[in-house]
C-alpha positions in Angstrom: -40.3 -12.4 -23.3 -39.9 -8.9 -21.9 -38.1 -10.2 -18.8 -35.7 -12.2 -21.0 -34.8 -9.0 -22.9 -34.0 -7.3 -19.6 -31.9 -10.2 -18.4 -29.9 -10.3 -21.6 -29.3 -6.5 -21.5 -28.2 -6.8 -17.8 -25.8 -9.7 -18.7 -24.3 -7.6 -21.5 -23.8 -4.5 -19.3 -22.4 -6.2 -16.1 -18.8 -6.5 -17.4 -18.8 -2.7 -18.0 -19.9 -1.8 -14.5 -17.2 -0.8 -12.0 -19.1 -2.5 -9.2 -18.0 0.0 -6.6 -14.3 -0.4 -7.2 -12.5 2.7 -6.0 -8.8 3.2 -6.5 -6.7 5.5 -4.2 -3.2 6.5 -5.2 -0.9 8.2 -2.8 2.7 9.3 -3.2 5.0 9.3 -0.2 8.1 11.5 -0.6 11.2 11.6 1.5 11.6 15.0 3.3 14.0 16.2 0.6 11.6 14.9 -2.1 14.3 12.9 -3.8 12.7 9.6 -3.1 9.1 8.5 -3.8 7.0 5.5 -2.9 3.6 5.0 -4.5 0.7 3.2 -2.8 -2.2 2.2 -5.0 -5.1 0.8 -3.2 -8.0 -0.9 -5.1 -9.5 -4.2 -6.2 -8.9 -5.7 -2.7 -5.2 -5.1 -2.8 -2.5 -2.5 -2.2 0.4 -2.1 -4.7 3.6 -0.6 -3.2 5.9 0.7 -5.9 9.2 2.5 -5.9 8.9 5.8 -7.7 6.0 8.0 -8.9 3.3 6.3 -10.9 -0.4 6.7 -11.5 -1.4 3.3 -12.8 -0.9 -0.2 -11.6 2.7 -1.2 -12.4 4.1 -4.1 -14.4 7.3 -4.6 -12.3 9.2 -3.5 -9.2 6.3 -3.7 -6.8 4.8 -5.6 -3.9 1.1 -6.4 -3.9 -0.6 -7.3 -0.7 -4.2 -8.2 0.1 -6.3 -5.4 1.7 -7.3 -6.1 5.2 -11.1 -5.8 5.0 -11.4 -6.9 8.7 -9.8 -3.7 9.9 -12.1 -0.7 10.0 -9.0 1.6 10.4 -7.1 0.5 7.3 -3.5 -0.7 7.3 -0.4 0.7 8.9 3.0 0.7 7.2 6.4 1.7 8.6 8.8 3.1 6.0 12.5 3.9 6.3 14.4 6.0 3.8 17.8 5.3 2.4 20.2 3.3 4.7 23.6 1.7 3.9 22.0 -1.2 2.0 18.5 -0.2 0.7 17.0 2.9 -1.0 14.0 2.3 1.3 12.3 -0.3 3.5 8.6 -0.8 4.0 7.4 -2.9 6.9 3.9 -4.1 7.7 2.9 -6.7 10.3 1.9 -10.1 8.8 0.3 -9.1 5.5 -0.9 -11.5 2.9 1.5 -11.1 0.1 0.0 -11.7 -3.3 3.0 -10.8 -5.4 6.5 -9.5 -4.7 8.3 -8.2 -7.8 10.6 -5.7 -5.9 14.2 -5.4 -6.8 15.5 -6.8 -3.6 19.0 -5.5 -4.2 17.6 -1.9 -3.9 14.4 -2.1 -1.8 13.3 -4.1 1.2 9.8 -5.3 2.1 9.6 -6.8 5.6 6.5 -8.7 6.7 7.0 -8.4 10.4 7.4 -5.4 12.7 9.4 -5.5 15.9 7.3 -6.3 19.0 7.1 -3.9 21.9 8.4 -6.1 24.8 6.3 -4.4 27.4 3.0 -4.5 25.5 3.5 -7.5 23.3 2.2 -5.6 20.2 3.9 -4.5 17.0 5.9 -1.3 17.2 5.1 1.5 14.7 7.4 4.1 16.2 10.8 3.1 14.8 13.4 5.8 15.1 14.3 7.4 11.8 11.3 6.0 10.0 7.7 7.1 9.2 4.3 5.6 9.8 1.8 5.7 7.0 -1.8 4.6 7.4 -4.4 3.9 4.8 -7.3 5.2 6.9 -6.3 8.8 7.2 -3.6 8.8 4.5 -1.2 10.7 6.7 2.3 10.1 8.0 3.9 10.4 11.5 6.0 11.8 12.9 5.6 15.1 11.3 8.5 15.9 8.9 9.5 12.3 8.3 7.7 12.0 4.9 5.4 14.0 2.6 2.1 12.7 1.3 0.9 14.0 -2.0 
């Protein structure tokens, strides 16, 4: 009877446990800080949202599956305003879970250009920044601001 009581208590408490879920939120700003892209990582996915938010959005986002195979996180390439889009985000071959971006204003591209000499994706696209979810930093210096 004592064991049954513990099992019942455990079953009642399990839904209230976080089970190790950790959410990381990072805001990437353009160098003039007039544009912002929010990355929210947690629950085995990454939300990419236009603008500053602190909670999981209801609209205007892309949600991709987190690459648990990679010990170094995921790498994104972002480009600020051009003649068509307010910003572009590129990642090489992600698993897209949802895409609710306003495609008239923002671009999400699921392929990176391939370096012809090396045969691997290029992350050094002129005029753009590289953002990684391992160190949560951007390159080249001055191309974006992480807060």
